[in-house]
NUTOR-264754 format. One record per atom (N, C-alpha, C, O): residue in three letters; y, x, z. Coordinates in pm, whole numbers, plus 32768, in hexadecimal, padded with zeros to 4 digits. Layout:
ALAYXZ;...
***
This chain:
MET67ECCB9A17A3;MET6782CB6D174C;MET6725CB12179C;MET66FACB36180A;PRO6706CA9C1767;PRO66AECA4017AF;PRO6620CA7717C0;PRO65F1CAC6176E;LYS65DFCA4D182B;LYS6553CA721842;LYS64FCC9F81827;LYS651FC987184C;TYR648CCA0F17E6;TYR642FC9A517C3;TYR63A5C9C317FC;TYR637ACA361803;HIS6362C95A1826;HIS62D7C9611855;HIS6280C94217DB;HIS6283C8D217A7;VAL6232C9A417AD;VAL61E1C9951735;VAL614EC992175E;VAL611EC9EC17A3;GLU6108C92A1732;GLU6079C91D1750;GLU602BC91316CE;GLU604AC8C21677;GLU5FC5C96716C1;GLU5F69C95E1650;GLU5EFEC8F91679;GLU5EC5C90216E6;MET5EE2C899161F;MET5E8EC8281641;MET5E14C82015E5;MET5E1AC843156F;ASP5DA5C7F1161F;ASP5D2DC7CC15D2;ASP5D11C73C15FC;ASP5CD4C7241664;GLY5D3CC6DE15AA;GLY5D37C65115D2;GLY5D98C63C1644;GLY5E10C6521635;ASP5D63C60F16B8;ASP5DB7C5FB172E;ASP5DADC66E1792;ASP5DEEC66B17FA;ALA5D5DC6D51772;ALA5D49C74517CD;ALA5DA9C7B717AD;ALA5DB9C7DE1739;VAL5DE7C7ED1815;VAL5E40C8611806;VAL5DE9C8DE1800;VAL5D96C8F51858;THR5DFCC9301798;THR5DAEC9AB178A;THR5DFFCA2817AB;THR5DC5CA9117C7;ALA5E84CA1F17A8;ALA5EDACA9017CB;ALA5F66CA5B17E8;ALA5F8FC9F517B1;THR5FAECAA0183F;THR6038CA79185F;THR6094CAF21854;THR606ACB63186A;HIS6111CAD71833;HIS6175CB3F1824;HIS61FCCB071850;HIS6215CA8F1842;ILE6253CB5C1883;ILE62DFCB3B189A;ILE632DCB95183B;ILE6321CC0F1841;VAL637DCB5717E4;VAL63C0CBA31779;VAL6454CB7F1777;VAL6479CB09177A;GLY64A8CBE41770;GLY6536CBD01757;GLY654CCBD516C1;GLY652CCC391681;ALA6583CB6B1688;ALA6596CB6415F7;ALA660BCB0715D8;ALA6637CABA162E;THR663BCB10155E;THR66ADCABE1536;THR6686CA2D1518;THR66D9C9D31527;THR6609CA1614EE;THR65DAC98E14CF;THR6549C97F14FD;THR6504C9E31512;PRO6519C903150E;PRO648DC8EE1532;PRO642EC92314C7;PRO63C4C95914E8;LEU6451C9151448;LEU63FEC94813DB;LEU63F0C9E013E6;LEU6382CA1513D9;ARG645ECA2413FE;ARG645CCAB6140D;ARG640ACADE1488;ARG63C4CB431485;ALA6411CA9014F3;ALA63C2CAAD156B;ALA632DCAA5154C;ALA62DFCAFA1579;ALA6304CA401500;ALA6277CA3214DA;ALA624BCAA71484;ALA61DCCADB1497;GLN629ECAD31427;GLN627CCB4313D0;GLN6272CBC5141F;GLN6216CC141409;GLU62CFCBDC1479;GLU62CFCC5714C7;GLU6259CC5C1528;GLU621CCCC51539;ALA6239CBEB1567;ALA61CBCBE815C7;ALA6144CBFE1585;ALA60EECC4215BD;THR6131CBC6150F;THR60AFCBCE14CD;THR60A6CC3F1467;THR603ACC611438;GLU611ACC791445;GLU6122CCE213DF;GLU60E7CCB4135A;GLU60A8CD021312;ARG60FCCC34133C;ARG60CCCBF812BF;ARG6136CB96128C;ARG618ECB6C12D6;GLY612BCB74120C;GLY6182CB0E11D4;GLY6155CA851203;GLY60DECA6B1210;VAL61B4CA2E121C;VAL6195C9A61249;VAL61E6C94111F8;VAL624AC96311BA;THR61B8C8C611FB;THR61FDC85811BA;THR61EBC7DC1213;THR61A5C7E31278;PHE6228C76E11EF;PHE621EC6F51241;PHE6190C6BE123F;PHE614DC6BD11D7;ARG6162C69012B2;ARG60DBC65B12C2;ARG60D4C5CC128F;ARG6131C57D12A0;LYS6062C5AC1250;LYS6044C523122A;LYS5FD6C4EE1285;LYS5FEFC49B12DB;SER5F59C51F1271;SER5EEBC4F312C7;SER5E84C56212DA;SER5E0FC54512F5;GLU5EADC5DF12CC;GLU5E52C65112D8;GLU5E1AC65D1366;GLU5E5FC63E13C8;ASP5D9CC68A1370;ASP5D5CC69C13F3;ASP5D8DC71A143A;ASP5D98C71C14B4;ILE5DA9C78313ED;ILE5DDFC7FF1425;ILE5E76C7FA140D;ILE5EA4C7F5139B;TRP5EC4C7FC147A;TRP5F54C7EA146C;TRP5F9FC83014DC;TRP5F62C8671537;ILE6023C82C14D5;ILE607AC86D1536;ILE60DDC807156D;ILE6122C7C21522;ARG60E1C7FE15F2;ARG6142C7A51634;ARG61B0C7FD166F;ARG6195C85C16B9;VAL622DC7DD164D;VAL62A1C828167F;VAL62F6C7C716D0;VAL6320C75F169E;THR6310C7EB174D;THR635FC79617A5;THR63E2C7DA17CA;THR63E3C84C17F9;ASP644FC79417B2;ASP64D3C7BE17E0;ASP64E5C7781867;ASP6512C706186C;GLU64C1C7BC18D3;GLU64C0C77D1956;GLU654CC7581986;GLU655BC6FA19D4;LYS65B1C7A01959;LYS663AC7821982;LYS6667C6FA194D;LYS66AAC6AE1992;ARG6641C6DB18D0;ARG6669C65D1892;ARG65FBC5F41894;ARG6616C57F187A;GLY6580C61C18B4;GLY6512C5BC18B9;GLY64D9C5951832;GLY649AC52D1824;HIS64EFC5EA17CC;HIS64BBC5CD1747;HIS6438C616172F;HIS6426C687175D;VAL63DBC5D516E8;VAL635BC61016C5;VAL634FC612162D;VAL636AC5AE15EA;PHE6325C68415F7;PHE6316C6961566;PHE6286C6BB1549;PHE6246C7021596;GLU6252C68C14D8;GLU61C8C6A614B1;GLU61C5C6EC142A;GLU6201C6BE13C9;TYR617EC75D1425;TYR6171C7AB13AB;TYR60DEC7CC1393;TYR608BC7BD13EC;CYS60C0C7F8131A;CYS603AC82912FA;CYS604CC8AB12AA;CYS60BAC8CA127D;PHE5FDFC8F41299;PHE5FE6C970124D;PHE5FF1C95311B9;PHE5FABC8FC1185;SER604AC99B1174;SER6055C98B10E3;SER5FE5C9DA10A0;SER5FB6CA3F10D4;LEU5FBEC9AA102E;LEU5F52C9ED0FE4;LEU5F87CA550F86;LEU5F3ACA970F41;
***
């Protein structure tokens, strides 16, 4: 199972970090924050998920 570096963000500031083993980056964001997430548009509070093995970065926000 891939490991993802999950960072909870407030603008450009990191507020929390997690290392999560998950099947997808979306699932990693959900497991790390214990909340529902969706794709980010321009929200100030958001989640950055990095697949360091492949060098991909994903951006999510909390679903309402």
